[in-house]
C-alpha positions as CSV (number, residue, x, y, z in Angstrom):
1,M,31.2,9.1,-5.8
2,G,27.8,10.3,-6.7
3,G,25.2,12.5,-5.1
4,G,21.7,13.4,-5.7
5,I,18.9,15.5,-4.5
6,G,15.3,14.6,-3.9
7,G,12.2,15.7,-2.1
8,A,8.5,15.2,-1.6
9,S,5.5,17.0,-0.4
10,V,2.0,15.7,0.5
11,A,-1.0,17.9,0.3
12,D,-3.4,17.0,3.1
13,G,-7.1,17.3,3.6
14,A,-10.0,15.2,4.8
15,P,-12.7,12.9,3.3
16,D,-16.1,14.4,2.5
17,P,-19.0,12.1,3.8
18,R,-21.1,13.4,0.9
19,D,-18.6,12.1,-1.7
20,P,-20.2,9.1,-3.5
21,R,-16.8,7.4,-3.9
22,A,-15.8,4.9,-1.3
23,L,-13.3,2.0,-1.1
24,G,-12.8,-0.9,1.2
25,V,-9.8,-3.2,1.4
26,A,-10.5,-6.7,2.7
27,L,-7.9,-9.4,3.5
28,D,-9.3,-12.5,1.9
29,R,-6.3,-14.6,2.9
30,V,-3.2,-14.3,5.0
31,A,-0.6,-17.1,4.9
32,P,0.8,-18.1,7.2
33,T,-1.4,-16.8,10.0
34,D,1.7,-17.2,12.4
35,I,3.5,-14.1,11.0
36,T,7.0,-12.9,11.8
37,L,9.3,-10.2,10.4
38,D,9.6,-12.3,7.2
39,P,7.3,-11.4,4.3
40,F,3.9,-13.2,4.3
41,E,1.3,-13.6,1.5
42,V,-1.9,-11.5,1.5
43,A,-4.8,-11.7,-0.9
44,F,-6.3,-8.2,-0.9
45,R,-9.8,-7.5,-2.2
46,I,-10.1,-3.8,-3.3
47,L,-13.9,-3.2,-3.3
48,N,-15.8,-0.2,-4.6
49,T,-18.2,0.3,-1.6
50,G,-19.5,3.7,-2.9
51,L,-22.2,4.9,-5.2
52,A,-20.0,6.1,-8.1
53,P,-17.3,4.5,-10.2
54,I,-13.7,4.9,-9.0
55,E,-10.4,4.4,-10.8
56,V,-7.7,2.5,-9.1
57,P,-4.1,1.8,-10.2
58,V,-3.0,-1.8,-10.7
59,S,0.6,-1.8,-11.9
60,P,3.2,-3.1,-9.3
61,H,6.0,-1.2,-11.0
62,L,6.4,2.6,-11.0
63,S,9.2,2.3,-13.6
64,D,6.6,1.1,-16.1
65,L,5.0,4.6,-16.1
66,Q,8.2,6.7,-16.5
67,P,8.5,8.5,-19.9
68,Q,11.3,7.6,-22.3
69,E,12.8,11.1,-21.9
70,E,14.1,11.1,-18.3
71,S,13.9,14.9,-17.9
72,Q,10.2,14.9,-18.5
73,P,7.8,15.3,-15.5
74,F,5.0,12.6,-15.3
75,S,1.8,12.1,-13.3
76,Y,0.5,8.9,-11.8
77,L,-1.8,7.5,-9.2
78,S,-0.5,5.4,-6.3
79,L,-2.5,3.2,-4.0
80,A,-0.8,1.6,-1.0
81,L,-2.6,-1.5,0.2
82,V,-2.0,-1.5,3.9
83,V,-2.2,-4.1,6.6
84,R,-2.5,-2.9,10.2
85,L,-1.6,-5.3,13.0
86,T,-3.3,-4.7,16.4
87,G,-3.2,-6.8,19.5
88,T,-6.4,-8.5,20.6
89,G,-5.1,-9.5,24.1
90,P,-4.2,-7.4,27.1
91,R,-1.1,-6.0,25.4
92,V,-1.5,-2.8,23.4
93,A,0.4,-3.4,20.1
94,I,0.5,-2.0,16.6
95,G,2.3,-2.7,13.4
96,T,2.0,-1.7,9.8
97,G,3.0,-3.1,6.4
98,W,2.1,-2.2,2.8
99,V,2.6,-2.7,-0.9
100,E,2.0,-0.1,-3.6
101,L,0.3,-0.1,-6.9
102,Y,0.7,2.6,-9.6
103,G,-1.2,3.7,-12.7
104,S,-1.4,6.4,-15.3
105,A,-4.1,7.2,-17.9
106,E,-1.2,7.5,-20.4
107,H,-0.3,3.8,-19.9
108,E,-3.1,1.4,-21.0
109,G,-3.9,-1.4,-18.5
110,T,-2.4,0.3,-15.5
111,I,-5.7,1.7,-14.2
112,V,-9.0,-0.1,-13.7
113,A,-12.4,1.6,-13.3
114,L,-14.5,-0.2,-10.6
115,A,-18.3,0.3,-10.8
116,P,-20.1,0.3,-7.4
117,G,-20.0,-3.2,-5.9
118,Q,-17.1,-4.3,-8.2
119,W,-13.8,-5.5,-6.8
120,I,-10.4,-6.8,-7.8
121,R,-8.1,-9.2,-6.0
122,V,-4.4,-8.4,-5.6
123,K,-2.0,-11.0,-4.2
124,A,1.3,-9.7,-2.7
125,N,4.0,-10.5,-0.3
126,V,3.9,-8.0,2.5
127,K,6.6,-7.2,5.1
128,L,5.9,-5.3,8.3
129,H,7.7,-1.9,8.4
130,T,6.8,-1.3,12.0
131,W,5.9,-4.0,14.6
132,P,5.4,-4.8,18.3
133,S,8.5,-5.7,20.3
134,Q,6.8,-8.8,21.8
135,A,4.8,-11.8,20.6
136,I,1.1,-11.1,20.5
137,E,-2.2,-12.6,19.5
138,G,-3.7,-10.0,17.1
139,Q,-5.6,-9.2,14.0
140,L,-4.7,-7.8,10.6
141,R,-7.1,-5.3,9.0
142,G,-6.9,-4.0,5.4
143,N,-6.6,-0.2,4.7
144,F,-5.2,2.1,2.0
145,W,-3.4,5.3,1.2
146,F,-4.4,6.9,-2.2
147,H,-2.4,9.7,-3.9
148,K,-2.3,11.6,-7.1
149,N,1.4,12.3,-7.8
150,V,3.6,14.4,-10.1
151,F,7.3,13.6,-10.3
152,T,9.5,16.4,-11.6
153,P,13.1,15.4,-12.4
154,Q,15.9,17.7,-11.3
155,N,19.6,17.5,-11.9
156,G,20.8,14.6,-9.8
157,G,17.4,13.6,-8.4
158,G,13.8,14.7,-8.4
159,F,10.8,16.0,-6.5
160,T,7.5,14.3,-6.0
161,E,4.3,16.2,-5.2
162,A,1.6,14.0,-3.8
163,V,-2.0,15.0,-3.2
164,N,-4.1,12.7,-1.1
165,V,-7.2,11.3,-2.7
166,Y,-10.0,10.9,-0.2
167,P,-12.7,8.4,-1.2
168,N,-14.6,7.4,2.0
169,R,-13.3,4.3,3.7
170,T,-15.3,1.2,4.5
171,T,-13.9,-0.9,7.3
172,L,-14.1,-4.6,6.5
173,P,-13.5,-7.6,8.8
174,A,-10.0,-8.4,10.1
175,A,-8.0,-11.7,10.0
176,A,-6.8,-13.3,13.2
177,V,-3.0,-13.8,13.4
178,H,-0.2,-14.6,15.9
179,F,2.8,-12.4,15.6
180,S,6.4,-13.0,16.8
181,P,9.1,-10.4,16.3
182,T,11.5,-13.0,14.8
183,R,13.1,-13.9,11.5
184,S,13.4,-17.2,9.7
185,V,16.5,-19.2,10.4
186,Q,17.5,-18.9,6.7
187,Q,17.5,-15.1,7.0
188,Q,19.3,-15.0,10.3
189,S,22.2,-17.2,9.0
190,K,22.8,-15.2,5.8
191,P,26.2,-13.4,5.7
192,P,26.0,-9.6,5.3
193,Q,25.8,-8.3,1.8
194,R,28.7,-6.1,0.5
């Protein structure tokens, strides 16, 4: 038997409308548009909508940023690319899914600097973590969570301190979808994993 300890803290604040940094996350493609509890493909466009350059992480694997010496603390950026599902009909409904990207100045190629007006595309399979209990006609809109993090290893675990990064948000158009709270037949018929 093994045990471990872990913890996290998030320092909160608010965006400053005078900050020249701003980001928008567009959903260029959602496939299929009849979504379920199964993962679906999203083509995100991360766009610098501000007046100043902004650095964004682009590595899909946090493990790529960990130092060789496991007892050494390390710092990194994390950017969650978020999809928010809302109902467009008479039913009030909400759902959320996301994927995360990571980067560190100490690891070349894991951070990209976007000049104003520049963008990058990220394709990912996204799964809803929260969802409506009934089928709905809805829309998916892109959003983000952005953090500066410091991971400090401890005996049997570790502690992550996260500080929110607050570039201003630009709301971009949503994608129309139909949502059903079901799973594919393949996933339903799989025997439980042991």
